[in-house]
C-alpha positions as CSV (number, residue, x, y, z in Angstrom):
1,M,0.0,0.0,0.0
2,I,1.3,3.5,-0.9
3,K,1.3,6.0,2.0
4,K,1.8,9.7,1.6
5,S,2.8,12.5,4.1
6,S,4.2,16.0,3.9
7,I,7.0,17.8,5.6
8,H,4.7,20.8,6.0
9,S,2.1,18.8,7.9
10,R,2.1,19.4,11.6
11,A,-0.2,16.4,12.1
12,N,2.5,14.3,13.9
13,P,4.7,16.6,16.0
14,R,7.5,14.8,17.9
15,K,8.1,15.9,21.4
16,V,11.5,17.5,21.5
17,N,13.8,17.2,24.5
18,P,15.2,20.7,25.0
19,A,18.3,19.2,26.6
20,W,19.3,17.9,23.1
21,F,19.5,21.3,21.5
22,T,21.0,24.8,22.0
23,G,17.8,26.7,21.0
24,K,14.3,26.4,19.6
25,V,13.8,23.3,17.5
26,S,10.6,21.6,16.3
27,M,10.1,18.2,14.7
28,T,7.5,16.4,12.6
29,D,7.5,12.6,12.7
30,I,7.0,11.7,9.1
31,S,7.4,8.0,10.0
32,A,4.2,8.1,12.1
33,S,2.2,8.8,8.9
34,I,3.9,6.5,6.4
35,K,5.3,3.8,8.7
36,P,8.4,2.8,6.8
37,K,10.3,-0.4,7.8
38,G,14.0,-0.1,8.7
39,H,14.2,3.6,9.4
40,N,12.6,6.6,11.1
41,I,12.1,9.9,9.2
42,Y,11.8,13.3,10.8
43,H,11.5,16.9,9.5
44,V,13.5,19.1,11.9
45,R,13.3,22.9,12.0
46,F,16.1,24.9,13.7
47,E,15.2,28.6,14.6
48,N,17.5,31.5,15.5
49,G,20.9,29.7,15.2
50,A,19.7,26.6,17.1
51,R,21.9,23.4,16.9
52,T,21.9,19.9,18.2
53,K,24.2,19.1,21.1
54,I,27.0,16.8,20.2
55,H,25.7,13.3,19.7
56,S,26.2,9.9,18.0
57,H,23.9,7.2,16.7
58,N,24.0,3.4,16.7
59,G,22.8,3.5,13.1
60,D,23.6,5.5,10.0
61,Q,21.9,8.8,9.4
62,I,21.1,10.7,6.2
63,L,20.2,14.4,6.3
64,Y,18.5,16.1,3.3
65,V,18.5,19.9,3.7
66,T,15.1,21.5,2.8
67,S,15.7,25.2,3.7
68,G,18.1,27.8,5.0
69,M,21.9,27.7,5.8
70,G,23.4,25.3,8.3
71,S,26.4,23.2,9.0
72,L,27.5,19.8,10.1
73,E,30.5,19.5,12.4
74,T,32.2,16.2,13.2
75,F,34.5,15.4,16.1
76,S,36.9,12.7,17.2
77,K,37.3,11.5,20.8
78,N,40.7,12.0,22.5
79,G,41.1,9.9,25.7
80,G,39.0,10.1,28.8
81,S,36.1,7.8,29.8
82,Q,32.8,6.9,28.2
83,E,31.2,9.8,30.0
84,R,33.9,12.6,30.0
85,F,36.4,12.9,27.2
86,A,38.3,15.5,25.1
87,I,37.2,16.1,21.6
88,K,38.8,17.5,18.5
89,K,36.9,19.1,15.6
90,K,37.5,17.1,12.4
91,Q,35.3,18.9,9.9
92,K,32.8,21.7,9.4
93,I,30.7,21.2,6.4
94,P,28.4,24.0,5.2
95,L,24.8,22.9,4.3
96,S,22.2,24.6,2.2
97,A,18.9,23.6,0.6
98,G,19.2,20.5,-1.6
99,D,22.4,19.1,0.1
100,I,22.4,15.5,1.2
101,V,24.9,14.2,3.7
102,F,25.6,10.7,5.0
103,I,26.7,10.4,8.7
104,P,28.0,6.9,9.6
105,R,27.0,5.3,12.8
106,G,29.1,6.1,15.9
107,M,30.4,9.5,14.5
108,L,30.3,12.3,17.0
109,H,28.6,15.3,15.3
110,T,26.4,18.3,15.6
111,H,24.2,20.0,13.0
112,G,21.9,23.0,12.8
113,S,21.4,26.6,11.8
114,I,24.2,29.1,11.2
115,S,21.9,32.2,11.0
116,K,19.9,33.9,13.7
117,R,17.6,35.4,11.1
118,Q,16.7,32.3,9.1
119,I,15.1,28.9,9.7
120,F,17.3,25.9,8.8
121,S,15.5,22.6,8.2
122,H,16.3,19.1,7.1
123,I,14.8,15.7,6.8
124,A,16.6,13.1,8.9
125,F,16.5,9.5,7.8
126,N,17.7,7.4,10.8
127,I,18.5,4.0,9.5
128,L,17.7,1.5,12.2
129,A,20.5,-0.6,13.7
130,A,19.5,-4.0,15.1
131,R,16.2,-3.5,16.9
132,E,16.2,0.1,18.1
133,Y,17.8,3.3,16.8
134,K,19.5,5.0,19.7
135,T,21.1,8.4,20.0
136,T,23.6,9.3,22.7
137,W,23.6,13.0,23.5
138,Y,26.4,14.9,25.3
139,E,26.8,18.2,27.1
140,S,29.9,19.9,25.6
141,D,31.7,23.2,25.1
142,F,31.8,22.3,21.3
143,K,35.5,23.0,21.3
144,K,37.6,20.7,23.5
145,N,35.5,18.7,26.0
146,V,32.5,16.5,26.4
147,L,31.3,16.9,29.9
148,N,28.5,14.4,30.5
149,P,26.0,12.2,28.6
150,I,22.5,13.7,28.7
151,K,20.1,11.2,30.2
């Protein structure tokens, strides 16, 4: 059976944990409408320079940028424990409408808006790993240290 949804529909809002972001973010759960197997799909809107906190996933992720200007930053771990460790920025990739980016599982990263005057949005395709797609969120200074996982 064919199922249809729209990124402009607000029919299936996903509750957003404010501890996962640096500013105002809203999400629409596209998966709730079309019920795909093997992945979850979300339309995410970042307002006024909002970004995700540093995080990683246990499955791959694909982002398709739908509007605005943003960036994806990747980091590597440098020593420490599972909960507190140093980080080093590896890449900063500018993103604009039409861009598609693949983020492999386990990669520490952050993404979001680079403009305080423009909404940045993307569709996130979270490819399920094993039984459950899991994201690990961290508090960080975004420069040198990861301080704690966010529970």
